[in-house]
KEKE-3310 file (N, C-alpha, C; in steps of 0.2 Angstrom, whole numbers, plus 5000, padded with zeros to 4 digits):
npx = (4894:4890:4895:4889:4901:4911:4928:4936:4945:4947:4951:4942:4938:4944:4936:4932:4933:4918:4918:4911:4912:4925:4926:4917:4919:4929:4933:4933:4938:4947:4947:4960:4966:4974:4973:4973:4981:4988:4993:5002:5000:5013:5022:5019:5021:5035:5038:5034:5043:5054:5052:5051:5064:5068:5066:5074:5082:5074:5070:5066:5060:5069:5062:5048:5043:5033:5016:5003:4986:4976:4962:4954:4956:4960:4972:4978:4990:5002:5016:5032:5044:5061:5067:5079:5087:5089:5078:5062:5048:5035:5036:5044:5037:5026:5031:5036:5024:5018:5026:5027:5014:5013:5023:5019:5007:5010:5018:5011:4997:4986:4975:4980:4973:4975:4988:4995:5007:5020:5032:5046:5059:5070:5085:5102)
npy = (4789:4804:4810:4822:4834:4824:4821:4823:4817:4824:4841:4856:4864:4879:4894:4903:4920:4929:4938:4950:4953:4958:4970:4978:4990:5003:4997:4983:4968:4952:4937:4930:4914:4906:4909:4919:4935:4942:4958:4964:4979:4983:4979:4988:5000:4999:4999:5013:5020:5017:5023:5036:5040:5041:5054:5068:5078:5074:5063:5047:5049:5045:5037:5027:5030:5029:5025:5014:5011:5000:4995:4983:4986:4998:5010:5020:5033:5038:5049:5052:5063:5070:5085:5093:5107:5121:5119:5120:5117:5113:5109:5099:5090:5088:5082:5070:5065:5062:5053:5042:5038:5034:5023:5014:5010:5004:4993:4986:4985:4990:5004:5020:5032:5042:5053:5058:5070:5073:5085:5081:5086:5099:5097:5101)
npz = (4972:4981:4997:5009:5015:5013:5009:4993:4978:4969:4960:4962:4946:4940:4939:4924:4922:4915:4900:4902:4916:4916:4909:4916:4923:4931:4943:4943:4947:4947:4955:4963:4958:4965:4979:4993:4997:5011:5018:5030:5040:5045:5035:5025:5032:5031:5018:5015:5023:5017:5004:5007:5009:4996:4990:4987:5000:5010:5023:5032:5049:5064:5074:5073:5060:5051:5050:5047:5043:5038:5029:5022:5005:5006:5011:5024:5030:5041:5041:5048:5045:5042:5036:5025:5029:5021:5014:5006:5017:5013:4999:4999:5007:5000:4988:4995:4999:4986:4980:4989:4989:4976:4976:4986:4982:4971:4975:4984:4978:4984:4988:4992:5002:5010:5016:5030:5036:5046:5051:5058:5061:5056:5047:5047)
capx = (4889:4893:4892:4890:4908:4917:4933:4936:4952:4947:4951:4937:4940:4946:4931:4935:4927:4915:4920:4907:4915:4931:4925:4911:4920:4935:4935:4932:4944:4946:4950:4967:4964:4979:4971:4973:4987:4987:4999:5001:5002:5020:5025:5017:5025:5042:5038:5032:5048:5060:5050:5053:5072:5070:5066:5080:5079:5069:5072:5061:5062:5073:5058:5042:5043:5027:5011:4998:4980:4974:4956:4952:4960:4962:4978:4979:4996:5005:5023:5036:5050:5066:5068:5085:5087:5084:5072:5055:5045:5029:5037:5047:5032:5021:5035:5036:5017:5016:5031:5025:5007:5015:5026:5015:5002:5013:5021:5005:4991:4981:4974:4982:4967:4977:4994:4997:5014:5023:5039:5049:5065:5075:5092:5107)
capy = (4792:4809:4811:4828:4833:4819:4823:4820:4817:4829:4848:4860:4868:4886:4897:4908:4926:4931:4945:4956:4955:4962:4977:4982:4996:5004:4994:4976:4964:4945:4934:4926:4907:4904:4911:4927:4938:4947:4963:4968:4986:4983:4979:4994:5005:4999:5002:5020:5023:5018:5027:5043:5042:5042:5061:5073:5084:5071:5055:5045:5051:5039:5032:5026:5035:5027:5021:5012:5009:4996:4993:4980:4988:5006:5013:5027:5033:5044:5049:5057:5064:5075:5089:5096:5114:5126:5117:5122:5111:5111:5106:5092:5086:5087:5077:5064:5062:5059:5047:5036:5036:5029:5017:5010:5007:4999:4987:4982:4984:4993:5011:5024:5036:5047:5052:5064:5071:5077:5087:5079:5090:5102:5095:5105)
capz = (4977:4985:5003:5011:5019:5011:5004:4985:4976:4963:4962:4958:4941:4940:4935:4919:4922:4908:4896:4904:4922:4915:4907:4919:4926:4933:4950:4942:4949:4946:4960:4961:4959:4970:4986:4997:5000:5016:5018:5037:5041:5046:5027:5021:5034:5029:5011:5015:5025:5012:4998:5009:5008:4989:4989:4989:5004:5015:5026:5038:5055:5067:5078:5071:5055:5047:5054:5042:5044:5032:5030:5016:5000:5007:5017:5027:5032:5045:5041:5051:5042:5043:5030:5025:5030:5021:5009:5008:5019:5010:4993:5001:5010:4993:4984:4998:4998:4980:4979:4994:4987:4971:4978:4992:4979:4966:4978:4988:4974:4988:4987:4997:5002:5013:5020:5035:5036:5052:5051:5065:5062:5050:5049:5043)
cpx = (4892:4890:4894:4896:4912:4922:4933:4944:4953:4947:4946:4941:4940:4940:4934:4930:4924:4918:4917:4910:4921:4931:4919:4912:4927:4938:4933:4938:4942:4949:4956:4964:4968:4977:4972:4980:4986:4993:4998:5003:5009:5024:5024:5021:5031:5043:5038:5039:5054:5058:5052:5060:5073:5070:5072:5077:5076:5071:5067:5064:5065:5067:5051:5040:5036:5022:5005:4992:4977:4966:4953:4957:4963:4968:4977:4986:4998:5012:5026:5042:5054:5067:5074:5084:5091:5079:5066:5051:5039:5030:5040:5042:5027:5025:5035:5028:5015:5020:5029:5019:5009:5018:5023:5010:5005:5016:5015:4999:4985:4981:4976:4977:4970:4983:4995:5004:5016:5030:5043:5055:5067:5081:5096:5111)
cpy = (4796:4809:4818:4829:4828:4822:4820:4820:4822:4837:4852:4864:4876:4889:4903:4914:4927:4937:4951:4957:4959:4969:4980:4987:4997:4999:4986:4973:4956:4943:4930:4918:4903:4904:4918:4929:4943:4951:4965:4974:4987:4983:4986:5000:5005:5002:5010:5023:5023:5022:5034:5045:5043:5049:5064:5078:5080:5064:5054:5047:5044:5034:5033:5031:5035:5023:5020:5010:5005:4994:4990:4982:4995:5006:5019:5028:5040:5043:5054:5058:5070:5078:5092:5104:5117:5125:5119:5116:5108:5107:5099:5087:5084:5081:5070:5061:5059:5053:5041:5034:5031:5023:5011:5006:5002:4993:4983:4981:4987:5000:5015:5031:5042:5048:5059:5064:5075:5079:5085:5084:5092:5101:5100:5100)
cpz = (4981:4992:5006:5016:5018:5008:4998:4984:4970:4965:4958:4953:4942:4936:4931:4920:4915:4906:4900:4911:4921:4913:4910:4922:4929:4939:4948:4943:4948:4953:4958:4964:4964:4977:4987:4998:5004:5017:5024:5036:5042:5039:5024:5024:5033:5022:5011:5017:5020:5005:5001:5007:5000:4986:4992:4995:5011:5017:5031:5045:5059:5070:5075:5066:5051:5051:5048:5046:5038:5034:5022:5010:5001:5013:5018:5030:5035:5044:5045:5047:5044:5036:5031:5025:5024:5016:5011:5010:5016:5003:4994:5003:5004:4989:4988:4997:4992:4979:4983:4992:4981:4972:4981:4986:4972:4969:4981:4984:4979:4987:4993:4996:5005:5017:5024:5035:5042:5051:5057:5067:5056:5052:5044:5040)
residu = (MET:ASN:VAL:VAL:GLY:ALA:ARG:SER:ASP:THR:VAL:PRO:GLN:HIS:ARG:VAL:PRO:SER:PRO:ARG:SER:GLU:SER:SER:GLY:ARG:HIS:ALA:ARG:THR:ARG:ASP:PRO:GLY:GLY:ARG:VAL:ASP:ILE:PRO:GLY:SER:VAL:ILE:GLU:ARG:ALA:ALA:SER:LYS:ALA:THR:GLY:ASP:ILE:SER:GLY:ALA:ARG:ALA:ALA:ARG:SER:ARG:SER:ALA:ARG:ALA:SER:VAL:SER:GLY:GLU:VAL:VAL:LEU:LEU:ARG:LEU:ARG:ILE:ASP:VAL:ASP:TYR:PRO:ARG:SER:VAL:THR:ARG:VAL:ALA:GLY:ALA:VAL:ARG:GLU:HIS:VAL:LYS:LYS:GLN:VAL:GLU:ARG:ILE:THR:GLY:LYS:GLN:VAL:HIS:HIS:ILE:ASP:ILE:GLU:ILE:ALA:GLU:LEU:VAL:ARG)
# end
């Protein structure tokens, strides 16, 4: 006899996705049967700051070098970077934008939609 709200000793079986749901498009996703993973903005900010330092001629600014705004699976970033003088600011910023986007998406699985870059300082 099942009583509504009563606990049971059995675990619900994992539902196997139908083949149709896997190939239904580019954005089709299956749920992780183990639960949900939350990634706070501070973790994404740290990953973005670290990735900035991977680019020759750029480094994260000393204070509050990255700010992330997370909405579901979409991330918006604002970076403050220092650029080595006399490097081209636009080339360095473009390389940072491309690398940070790739790294953050790889690490978090979220889509980086937009990255604003502020040049905080030219460093000799």
